[in-house]
C-alpha positions in Angstrom: -0.1 -0.1 0.0 1.5 3.3 -1.0 1.6 6.1 1.7 -0.5 9.0 1.2 0.5 12.7 2.4 -2.3 14.6 3.8 -1.9 18.4 3.4 -2.9 21.1 6.0 -5.6 22.4 3.7 -9.0 21.1 4.6 -10.1 18.2 2.7 -13.2 16.0 2.8 -14.0 12.7 1.3 -15.5 13.1 -2.0 -18.3 10.7 -1.1 -19.0 12.3 2.3 -20.0 16.0 3.0 -19.4 17.5 6.4 -22.4 18.7 8.1 -23.3 22.4 7.8 -21.5 24.6 10.5 -19.1 21.7 11.4 -15.5 22.7 12.1 -13.0 20.7 10.3 -9.7 20.1 12.4 -6.5 20.7 11.0 -4.6 17.6 9.8 -0.9 17.8 10.5 1.2 17.2 7.6 3.2 13.9 8.2 6.0 13.5 6.0 6.7 10.0 4.7 8.9 8.0 6.8 10.9 4.8 6.5 8.4 2.9 8.2 5.6 3.8 5.8 5.2 1.0 3.2 3.2 -2.3 2.7 1.8 -3.7 5.8 1.5 -0.3 7.6 -1.3 2.1 8.1 -1.6 5.6 9.0 -3.1 6.4 12.5 -3.7 9.6 14.3 -0.4 9.3 15.8 1.5 8.3 12.7 1.9 5.2 10.5 1.1 1.9 12.4 1.8 -1.8 11.5 -1.4 -4.1 10.5 -2.3 -6.8 13.0 -1.9 -10.5 12.1 -4.7 -13.1 13.2 -3.8 -15.0 16.4 -2.9 -18.9 15.4 -4.6 -20.1 18.8 -7.7 -18.2 18.2 -7.9 -19.7 14.6 -7.4 -23.3 16.1 -10.0 -22.7 18.8 -12.5 -21.4 16.3 -11.9 -24.5 14.2 -12.5 -26.9 17.0 -15.5 -25.1 18.3 -17.1 -25.2 14.8 -16.1 -29.0 14.7 -17.8 -29.6 18.1 -20.8 -27.8 17.1 -21.2 -29.9 14.0 -20.7 -33.0 16.1 -23.4 -32.0 18.7 -25.7 -31.2 15.6 -24.9 -34.8 14.3 -25.6 -36.3 17.6 -29.1 -34.6 17.9 -29.8 -35.8 14.3 -28.9 -39.4 15.1 -31.0 -39.5 18.4 -33.8 -38.1 16.3 -33.3 -40.6 13.6 -33.3 -43.4 16.1 -36.2 -42.0 18.2 -38.4 -41.9 15.0 -37.4 -45.4 14.2 -36.2 -44.2 10.8 -33.3 -46.7 11.4 -35.7 -49.7 10.8 -36.8 -50.5 7.4 -40.3 -51.5 6.6 -39.0 -55.2 6.0 -37.6 -55.3 9.4 -40.7 -54.4 11.0 -42.7 -56.8 9.1 -40.3 -59.6 10.1 -40.6 -58.5 13.7 -44.4 -58.9 13.5 -44.2 -62.3 11.9 -41.6 -63.4 14.4 -44.2 -62.6 17.1 -46.6 -65.0 15.4 -43.9 -67.7 15.2 -43.0 -67.3 18.9 -46.8 -67.7 19.8 -47.0 -70.8 17.5 -43.9 -72.3 19.1 -45.1 -71.6 22.7 -48.3 -73.3 22.0 -46.6 -76.3 20.6 -44.1 -76.3 23.7 -47.1 -76.2 26.1 -48.9 -79.0 24.4 -45.6 -81.0 24.7 -45.1 -79.9 28.3 -48.5 -81.0 29.1 -48.2 -84.4 27.3 -44.9 -85.0 29.3 -46.7 -84.4 32.6 -49.8 -86.6 31.8 -47.4 -89.2 30.7 -45.5 -89.1 33.9 -48.8 -89.3 35.8 -49.7 -92.6 33.8 -46.3 -94.1 34.6 -46.5 -93.2 38.3 -50.1 -94.8 38.5 -48.9 -97.9 36.7 -46.0 -98.3 39.2 -48.4 -97.9 42.2 -50.6 -100.7 40.5 -47.5 -103.0 40.1 -46.8 -102.5 43.8 -50.3 -103.2 45.3 -53.1 -102.8 43.0 -55.5 -99.9 42.4 -58.6 -98.6 43.9 -61.7 -97.9 42.1 -60.9 -94.3 42.3 -57.3 -95.0 41.0 -58.4 -96.8 38.1 -60.8 -94.1 37.1 -57.9 -91.5 37.4 -55.8 -93.8 35.3 -58.3 -94.0 32.6 -58.9 -90.2 32.6 -55.2 -89.5 32.5 -54.6 -91.9 29.7 -57.3 -90.3 27.7 -55.9 -86.9 28.3 -52.5 -88.1 27.2 -54.0 -89.5 24.0 -55.8 -86.2 23.2 -52.7 -84.1 23.9 -50.7 -86.5 21.8 -53.1 -86.2 18.9 -53.1 -82.5 19.1 -49.3 -82.3 19.3 -49.0 -84.5 16.3 -51.5 -82.5 14.4 -49.9 -79.3 15.1 -46.4 -80.8 14.5 -47.5 -81.8 11.1 -49.0 -78.6 10.2 -46.1 -76.1 9.2 -46.1 -72.6 10.5 -48.1 -70.3 8.2 -47.5 -66.4 8.8 -50.4 -63.9 8.3 -48.4 -61.3 6.6 -49.1 -57.7 8.1 -50.7 -54.9 6.2 -49.0 -51.4 5.5 -51.3 -50.2 8.2 -50.1 -52.7 10.9 -46.6 -51.9 10.0 -47.2 -48.2 10.4 -48.8 -48.9 13.7 -45.8 -51.0 14.8 -43.6 -48.0 13.8 -45.7 -45.7 15.8 -45.4 -47.9 18.9 -41.8 -48.0 18.4 -41.5 -44.2 18.4 -43.5 -44.1 21.7 -41.2 -46.5 23.3 -37.9 -44.9 22.1 -39.4 -41.5 22.9 -40.0 -42.6 26.5 -36.5 -43.8 26.7 -35.0 -40.5 25.4 -37.3 -38.4 27.8 -36.3 -40.6 30.6 -32.7 -40.1 29.8 -33.1 -36.5 29.7 -34.8 -36.3 32.9 -32.0 -38.4 34.6 -29.4 -36.1 33.2 -30.9 -33.1 34.7 -31.5 -34.6 38.0 -28.0 -35.8 38.0 -26.8 -32.3 37.2 -28.8 -30.7 40.0 -27.9 -33.5 42.7 -24.3 -34.3 41.7 -22.6 -31.5 39.7 -19.3 -33.2 39.7 -21.0 -36.2 37.7 -22.8 -33.6 35.5 -19.3 -31.8 34.8 -17.9 -35.2 33.9 -20.8 -36.0 31.7 -20.4 -32.6 29.9 -16.8 -33.2 29.4 -17.6 -36.7 27.9 -20.4 -35.3 25.8 -18.2 -32.6 24.4 -15.5 -35.0 23.5 -18.1 -37.2 21.9 -19.5 -34.3 19.8 -15.9 -33.2 18.9 -15.2 -36.7 17.6 -18.5 -36.9 15.8 -17.8 -33.7 14.1 -15.1 -35.4 12.1 -17.0 -38.5 11.5 -20.7 -37.6 10.8 -23.1 -40.4 11.2 -24.9 -41.9 8.1 -28.7 -41.6 8.8 -29.8 -44.9 6.8 -31.7 -48.2 7.6 -29.6 -50.5 9.6 -29.1 -54.1 8.5 -32.0 -56.6 9.4 -30.7 -58.6 12.6 -29.5 -62.1 11.9 -32.3 -63.6 14.1 -34.8 -62.2 11.8 -33.5 -63.8 8.7 -34.8 -67.4 9.3 -36.8 -68.8 6.5 -40.2 -68.9 8.4 -40.0 -65.0 8.5 -39.3 -64.5 4.7 -42.0 -62.6 2.7 -44.3 -64.8 0.6 -42.4 -64.0 -2.7 -39.3 -65.4 -1.2 -41.1 -68.4 0.3 -42.4 -69.5 -3.0 -39.0 -69.5 -4.8 -35.4 -70.5 -3.9 -33.7 -67.6 -5.6 -30.6 -66.2 -4.2 -29.1 -62.8 -4.8 -27.4 -62.8 -8.2 -29.4 -65.8 -9.5 -32.1 -65.7 -12.1 -35.3 -67.6 -11.9 -34.0 -70.1 -14.7 -30.6 -70.7 -12.7 -32.6 -71.5 -9.4 -35.1 -73.8 -11.2 -32.1 -75.8 -12.6 -30.3 -75.9 -9.2 -33.5 -77.2 -7.2 -34.6 -79.9 -9.6 -32.4 -82.8 -8.5 -34.2 -85.3 -10.6 -37.0 -85.5 -13.3 -40.3 -84.8 -11.6 -38.8 -83.2 -8.4 -41.4 -81.0 -6.8 -39.2 -79.4 -4.2 -40.9 -81.5 -1.3 -38.9 -83.9 0.9 -38.0 -87.3 -0.6 -36.5 -90.6 0.6 -32.8 -90.3 1.3 -32.3 -93.8 -0.4 -32.9 -91.9 -3.7 -29.4 -90.3 -3.1 -27.6 -93.6 -3.7 -24.0 -92.5 -2.9 -24.3 -88.8 -4.0 -23.7 -86.5 -0.9 -25.2 -83.5 -2.7 -28.7 -85.2 -3.1 -28.5 -86.6 0.3 -27.8 -83.1 1.8 -30.8 -81.8 0.0 -33.0 -84.7 1.2 -31.8 -84.0 4.8 -32.4 -80.1 4.5 -35.9 -80.4 2.9 -37.0 -83.0 5.8 -35.8 -80.6 8.4 -37.4 -77.6 7.1 -40.5 -79.4 6.4 -40.7 -80.1 10.2 -40.5 -76.3 10.9 -37.0 -76.5 12.0 -34.7 -73.3 11.6 -31.8 -74.9 9.7 -29.0 -72.8 8.5 -27.0 -75.5 6.7 -26.4 -79.2 6.5 -22.6 -80.0 6.3 -20.2 -82.8 6.6 -22.6 -85.2 4.6 -20.6 -88.6 4.3 -21.6 -91.9 3.0 -21.1 -94.7 5.7 -21.5 -98.5 5.2 -24.8 -98.3 7.3 -26.2 -95.1 5.7 -25.3 -91.3 6.0 -23.8 -89.2 8.6 -24.3 -85.3 8.6 -24.4 -82.3 10.7 -27.2 -79.9 10.9 -26.8 -76.4 12.1 -29.6 -74.6 13.7 -30.1 -70.9 13.4 -32.7 -70.7 16.0 -34.2 -72.9 18.7 -32.7 -75.8 20.5 -31.5 -79.2 19.5 -33.9 -80.7 21.7 -36.5 -79.5 19.2 -34.9 -81.6 16.4 -34.5 -84.6 18.6 -38.2 -84.5 19.5 -39.1 -84.6 15.7 -37.1 -87.7 15.0 -40.2 -90.0 14.4 -41.4 -87.4 11.7 -38.0 -87.2 10.3 -37.9 -91.0 9.8 -41.1 -90.9 7.8 -39.9 -88.0 5.6 -36.5 -89.7 4.9 -38.2 -93.2 4.3 -36.3 -95.2 6.9 -37.3 -97.6 9.6 -38.5 -96.7 13.0 -35.3 -95.7 15.0 -33.4 -95.2 11.7 -32.6 -91.6 12.4 -30.2 -90.8 15.4 -29.3 -87.3 16.7 -26.5 -86.3 18.8 -26.3 -82.7 19.9 -22.7 -81.3 20.2 -21.6 -79.8 23.4 -18.9 -77.8 21.7 -21.4 -76.0 19.4 -24.8 -75.5 20.7 -26.6 -75.3 17.4 -25.0 -78.2 15.7 -26.6 -81.8 15.7 -24.8 -84.9 14.3 -27.4 -87.0 12.3 -27.1 -90.6 11.6 -29.5 -92.1 9.0 -29.5 -95.9 9.0 -30.2 -97.7 5.8 -28.6 -101.0 6.8 -27.7 -102.9 10.0 -24.7 -100.9 11.1 -23.4 -104.1 13.0 -23.4 -106.4 10.1 -20.9 -108.2 9.9 -20.8 -108.4 13.8 -17.2 -109.3 15.1 -16.8 -112.4 17.0 -16.8 -112.5 20.7 -13.2 -112.3 22.0 -11.4 -115.4 23.3 -10.4 -115.1 26.9 -8.1 -117.9 27.9 -8.5 -119.3 31.5 -6.7 -116.9 34.0 -5.3 -114.7 31.3 -6.6 -111.2 32.2 -6.5 -108.6 34.9 -9.5 -106.6 36.0 -7.4 -103.7 35.8 -7.2 -103.9 32.0 -10.1 -102.6 29.9 -12.5 -105.2 28.4 -14.1 -104.7 25.0 -17.9 -104.8 25.2 -18.5 -104.6 21.5 -18.3 -102.2 18.5 -19.9 -98.7 18.5 -21.8 -97.2 15.4 -18.6 -95.3 14.4 -16.5 -98.5 14.4 -14.5 -97.8 17.7 -14.5 -100.6 20.3 -16.2 -100.0 23.6 -13.4 -100.3 26.0 -14.3 -100.3 29.7 -12.2 -100.6 32.9 -14.4 -102.5 35.4 -12.2 -102.2 38.5 -13.7 -100.0 41.1 -16.7 -99.5 39.2 -20.4 -100.1 40.2 -22.4 -101.3 37.2 -26.2 -101.0 36.4 -27.6 -102.8 33.4 -31.4 -101.9 32.3 -33.3 -103.7 29.6 -36.8 -104.8 29.0 -37.6 -108.5 28.3 -36.0 -109.2 25.1 -33.6 -106.5 25.2 -30.5 -108.7 25.4 -29.6 -108.2 29.2 -28.5 -111.8 29.6 -26.0 -111.2 26.9 -24.4 -108.3 28.6 -24.2 -110.2 31.9 -22.5 -113.2 30.0 -19.9 -110.9 28.7 -19.1 -109.4 31.8 -18.9 -112.7 33.7 -16.8 -114.2 30.8 -14.3 -111.6 31.3 -14.4 -111.3 35.1 -13.9 -115.0 35.4 -10.9 -115.0 33.2 -9.1 -112.6 35.4 -6.7 -113.7 38.0 -7.4 -110.9 40.3 -11.3 -110.9 40.2 -14.2 -113.0 41.3 -17.9 -112.9 40.7 -20.8 -113.6 43.0 -24.0 -115.0 41.5 -27.0 -113.5 43.1 -30.4 -114.1 41.3 -33.8 -114.5 43.1 -35.4 -116.3 40.0 -32.6 -119.1 40.1 -31.4 -118.4 36.6 -28.1 -116.8 37.5 -25.2 -117.0 35.1 -26.6 -119.6 33.0 -23.8 -121.9 31.6 -21.1 -119.7 33.5 -22.7 -120.3 36.8 -20.0 -122.9 38.0 -17.7 -120.1 37.7 -19.1 -118.1 40.5 -17.2 -117.8 43.7 -20.6 -117.8 45.5 -24.1 -118.6 44.3 -27.2 -117.3 45.8 -30.7 -118.1 44.5 -33.0 -118.1 47.5 -33.8 -115.3 50.1 -31.5 -116.8 52.8 -28.5 -117.4 50.6 -29.0 -114.0 49.1 -29.0 -112.2 52.5 -25.9 -114.2 53.6 -23.9 -113.4 50.3 -24.8 -109.7 50.6 -23.9 -109.7 54.2 -20.4 -111.3 53.3 -19.8 -108.7 50.6 -20.5 -105.7 52.9 -18.4 -107.3 55.7 -15.5 -107.8 53.2 -15.8 -104.2 52.0 -15.8 -102.9 55.6 -12.8 -105.0 56.6 -10.8 -103.9 53.5 -11.6 -100.2 54.4 -10.3 -100.7 57.8 -7.2 -102.3 56.5 -6.4 -99.5 54.1 -3.6 -97.1 55.3 -3.8 -93.3 55.4 -1.7 -93.1 52.5 -3.9 -95.5 50.2 -7.0 -94.2 48.4 -8.2 -97.4 46.9 -7.7 -101.2 47.7 -4.8 -102.7 45.8 -6.2 -105.4 43.8 -3.9 -108.7 43.7 -4.4 -112.4 43.0 -4.7 -112.9 46.7 -7.1 -110.1 47.4 -9.1 -109.9 44.2 -11.8 -107.5 43.3 -15.2 -108.7 43.9 -18.3 -108.2 41.8 -21.6 -109.0 43.2 -23.8 -109.4 40.2 -27.6 -109.1 41.3 -30.1 -110.0 38.5 -33.7 -109.2 38.7 -33.1 -106.5 41.5 -37.0 -105.6 41.8 -37.6 -109.2 43.1 -35.4 -108.6 46.2 -37.0 -107.9 49.5 -36.8 -104.3 50.8 -34.2 -105.5 53.3 -32.0 -106.9 50.4 -32.4 -103.7 48.3 -31.1 -101.6 51.2 -28.2 -104.0 51.5 -27.3 -103.6 47.7 -27.5 -99.8 48.2 -25.2 -99.9 51.1 -22.7 -102.1 49.2 -22.8 -99.8 46.3 -21.9 -96.9 48.6 -19.1 -98.4 50.7 -17.7 -100.9 48.3 -16.2 -98.8 45.5 -12.9 -97.9 47.2 -12.6 -101.4 48.7 -13.0 -103.0 45.1 -16.2 -104.8 46.1 -18.7 -103.6 43.8 -22.3 -104.0 42.8 -23.6 -105.0 39.4 -27.3 -104.3 39.4 -29.4 -105.8 36.6 -33.0 -105.0 36.1 -35.9 -104.7 33.5 -36.7 -101.2 34.7 -35.2 -98.4 36.8 -37.4 -98.4 39.7 -37.6 -95.0 41.6 -36.6 -96.7 44.9 -33.4 -97.7 43.4 -32.5 -94.9 41.1 -33.5 -92.1 43.8 -31.0 -93.3 46.3 -28.3 -95.0 44.3 -27.7 -94.2 40.5 -26.7 -90.6 40.6 -23.5 -90.9 42.6 -22.7 -94.5 43.0 -22.9 -96.3 39.4 -20.1 -95.3 37.5 -21.0 -97.6 34.6 -24.6 -97.5 33.3 -25.7 -99.6 30.4 -29.1 -99.1 28.6 -30.3 -101.7 26.3 -33.9 -101.5 24.7 -35.7 -99.9 27.6 -38.7 -97.9 28.7 -38.8 -94.4 27.9 -39.5 -93.4 31.6 -36.3 -95.0 32.7 -33.9 -93.1 30.4 -33.8 -89.8 32.4 -33.4 -91.7 35.7 -30.6 -93.8 34.5 -28.7 -91.1 32.7 -29.4 -88.7 35.6 -30.8 -85.9 33.5 -34.2 -84.8 32.7 -33.2 -83.6 29.4 -31.7 -87.2 28.5 -33.8 -87.9 25.7 -33.3 -84.4 24.0 -29.5 -84.9 24.4 -29.7 -88.0 22.2 -30.1 -91.0 24.7 -32.5 -93.1 22.6 -32.6 -96.7 24.2 -36.4 -96.6 24.4 -36.5 -96.4 20.6 -34.6 -99.7 20.3 -36.8 -102.6 19.6 -36.4 -105.7 21.8 -36.4 -109.2 20.4 -39.8 -111.0 20.2 -38.2 -114.4 19.9 -35.4 -116.6 18.5 -36.6 -115.8 15.0 -36.0 -112.1 15.0 -33.1 -110.6 17.1 -34.4 -107.0 16.4 -32.2 -104.6 18.4 -31.4 -107.1 21.3 -27.9 -106.5 22.4 -27.7 -103.0 21.2 -27.0 -100.6 24.0 -25.9 -97.0 25.1 -23.4 -96.7 28.0 -22.3 -94.0 30.4 -18.7 -94.9 31.7 -15.4 -93.1 32.5 -14.3 -91.8 29.1 -17.7 -92.7 27.5 -20.1 -89.9 27.7 -21.6 -89.5 24.3 -24.9 -91.0 23.1 -23.7 -93.4 20.5 -25.3 -96.8 19.7 -23.1 -99.9 20.4 -23.7 -103.6 20.4 -22.5 -106.2 22.7 -20.6 -109.3 21.0 -22.5 -112.6 21.3 -21.2 -115.5 23.4 -23.6 -118.6 22.9 -24.4 -121.0 25.4 -22.4 -123.9 23.8 -19.4 -121.8 23.8 -19.8 -120.5 27.3 -20.3 -124.1 28.5 -16.9 -125.1 26.9 -15.3 -122.0 28.5 -16.7 -123.2 31.9 -15.1 -126.6 31.6 -11.7 -125.2 30.6 -11.6 -122.7 33.5 -12.7 -125.3 36.0 -10.0 -127.5 34.9 -7.5 -124.8 35.5 -9.1 -123.7 38.7 -11.1 -120.5 38.9 -10.7 -118.1 41.7 -12.7 -118.4 44.6 -13.4 -116.6 48.0 -11.8 -117.8 51.1 -14.7 -117.6 53.3 -18.2 -118.9 52.2 -21.3 -117.7 53.9 -22.6 -121.4 54.3 -21.9 -124.8 52.9 -23.1 -125.7 49.4 -26.1 -127.9 49.3 -25.4 -131.0 46.9 -27.7 -130.8 43.8 -29.1 -134.1 42.7 -27.7 -135.4 39.4 -30.8 -135.5 37.4 -31.6 -131.8 38.1 -28.0 -130.7 37.1 -28.4 -132.6 33.8 -31.7 -130.9 33.2 -30.3 -127.5 34.2 -27.4 -127.9 31.8 -29.7 -129.0 29.0 -31.8 -125.9 29.4 -28.6 -123.6 29.5 -27.5 -125.1 26.2 -30.9 -125.1 24.4 -31.9 -121.8 25.8 -35.7 -122.7 25.5 -38.7 -122.1 27.7 -39.5 -125.8 27.5 -38.0 -129.0 26.3 -39.7 -132.2 25.1 -38.6 -135.6 26.2 -37.2 -136.3 22.7 -34.9 -133.0 23.0 -34.0 -134.0 26.6 -33.0 -137.7 25.6 -29.5 -136.6 23.9 -28.5 -134.7 27.2 -29.6 -137.6 29.3 -27.7 -140.2 27.5 -24.5 -138.0 27.3 -24.6 -137.9 31.1 -25.2 -141.5 31.7 -25.3 -143.6 28.4 -25.8 -146.8 30.3 -28.8 -145.5 32.3 -30.5 -143.4 29.3 -29.2 -145.1 26.3 -31.1 -148.4 26.8 -34.2 -147.5 24.7 -32.5 -146.3 21.6 -33.6 -149.2 19.4 -37.3 -149.0 20.4 -40.0 -147.3 18.4 -40.2 -143.7 19.2 -43.5 -144.0 21.2 -42.2 -146.7 23.3 -38.8 -144.8 23.7 -40.5 -141.7 24.9 -42.7 -143.6 27.3 -39.8 -145.2 28.9 -37.8 -142.1 29.2 -40.9 -140.4 30.9 -41.3 -143.1 33.4 -37.5 -143.1 34.2 -37.7 -139.5 34.7 -40.5 -139.6 37.0 -38.5 -142.4 39.1 -35.6 -140.0 39.2 -37.5 -136.9 40.4 -39.1 -139.0 43.2 -35.7 -140.4 44.2 -34.4 -136.8 44.4 -37.5 -135.6 46.4 -38.2 -133.1 43.6 -41.5 -131.6 43.2 -41.2 -132.0 39.3 -43.0 -134.1 36.7 -43.3 -134.3 32.9 -46.5 -132.6 31.4 -48.2 -131.9 28.0 -46.7 -128.9 26.2 -49.9 -127.6 24.7 -48.2 -124.7 22.9 -46.2 -127.0 20.8 -47.4 -129.2 17.7 -48.7 -132.4 18.9 -48.7 -131.6 22.6 -45.7 -133.7 23.2 -44.6 -134.2 26.9 -41.8 -132.5 28.3 -40.5 -130.2 31.1 -40.8 -126.5 31.5 -37.9 -124.2 32.5 -40.1 -122.2 35.1 -41.0 -125.5 36.8 -37.3 -126.6 37.0 -36.3 -123.2 38.3 -38.8 -123.4 41.1 -37.3 -126.7 42.3 -33.8 -125.5 41.9 -34.1 -122.7 44.4 -34.6 -125.4 47.0 -31.3 -127.0 46.3 -29.1 -123.9 45.6 
């Protein structure tokens, strides 16, 4: 800027006229100076330098503007949220439909819970009936309860078959939902504002801190202004049941055209998109995956994906991943899945995964998983130790079922025809092959170990002997406990001090006093290595309530009652966890083994609900092993509760014949070879006679032998057999044997 020299003459600005009469002061003449130049101004006292802006002031202004913009952005964001503008119309529609689905699921769960409650009442009343009969009032209650259970079961079945059908909301309903959302959020904002004011009044320090924090948040928001758009729809609202109708009618995916989708869905000519038998998959994992996926979705399950689909020799194995709900919902639908997949009853097994709460391993059986079955292992006399594991049989995944018996109380539950005797025979076969273990045979029915009975260290088939044997086992456990030093946790098993297994069959038939002794033995005998092996057709509450939860380390369930499963597993949710012994089919007879011998087990190291099967030891082989071990000399206890009573020879021969034949009754013709083998001179005299005469002579000779032995036994007509031949029944023989053993 060039300096101006102002003269002493009066001058005015050309654009401004001085008012009339005003005096104009004289302006001194200031000569140009060396300081006059660019950046200088001329003031009343002479030339002055122009002021530069303060850098701090400039920075403060910038931050203030940024903080103000941030505060404005936060206000806009709160208004955006309070007006529910962050929720799209599709999200609100899905939330309305989700409420319908939740109500549908609750109604179904209520029905299921009511059915379980009524079923438990039926079981309880039936158990009371088995104990002492029912009164007229109780019979009426049982009838009414059964009718209620049937009604609930039908209602649940109908509701399960009917898929969830959503009532799509109208635009007006969606607008109403948005209004309600605004009211709720507005209430939250008002409540927050009131709380802030109250805090400022009653706690200024907190208010000051809040002001600082709010200012910092506003400052940060000023640099990153929020985007006021619709938020993504939450994952829990993306399940198929909540899809809009247009999406439910097609399987299009983003980026696919309808033509592409149709080609991907049609797996075979005539494919309608509905569930189809998994056998149609042959060996194609992709087709099997789609079969499983459709069947699961058709049952109303929220399935995200089906993965790890592999072909096994027995069928298919896969993992289903749930996006909502619990694995128990899938487990409860197994019967319906079996129908949808076209497999036999019990052909679909589910195993929820503890490591992944929404994952369930599915096994679909198309063939017998245990065919071919491995042979029962050969245990030479005195060749094993109870401290080594025994293989009870293969599992569904092909691994052996290895269990160490030492120090474990064992429970075996199976209905009639379930294969309990096979498990018992396998256990006894192993125990009696050990040098450091003995078995006690306790059976109120008189059956005992069957062909392996002579390997028992003690046998007790009547009330007096059972009491004496249990007393001996309890006393032995107490003595061992007293002899253990302070530095010993468990009894050290040796050949001289073997482990003892008191194997009690048909536990419910014991007297109440004997049952208490079994419970006491199971509680005090574990550390002393004097253990109880309890066998029963049902897990009665008087046993389970006192003993199972904390004393039976090994629990084996063959085909069982549904009511027994939670009691034996020790969990009210056992069935929904995958324990399915109640879905196994017991054998109706020798002509159809069904699922006899198949079992689930809980043991140290074995906690997963995987199906297994016991190897089979037939009676003839068991008899040969008995002879081999008796020749070597099996282990026996040093003290017997009482002397053995000599069994008449004729009864011993008949017992061995029934053990080998494994039949409910034997004709005279079937008995003759066994009698002749025992005493050829006595029973082989009539071989050359006609059959009618031969059988008559055998019957007369048997009657004489029975009278000689003082046995209340005789031959009789077996009306259930063709021709009604004469013979002997197993039950009659067992009754007589109780008097001698």
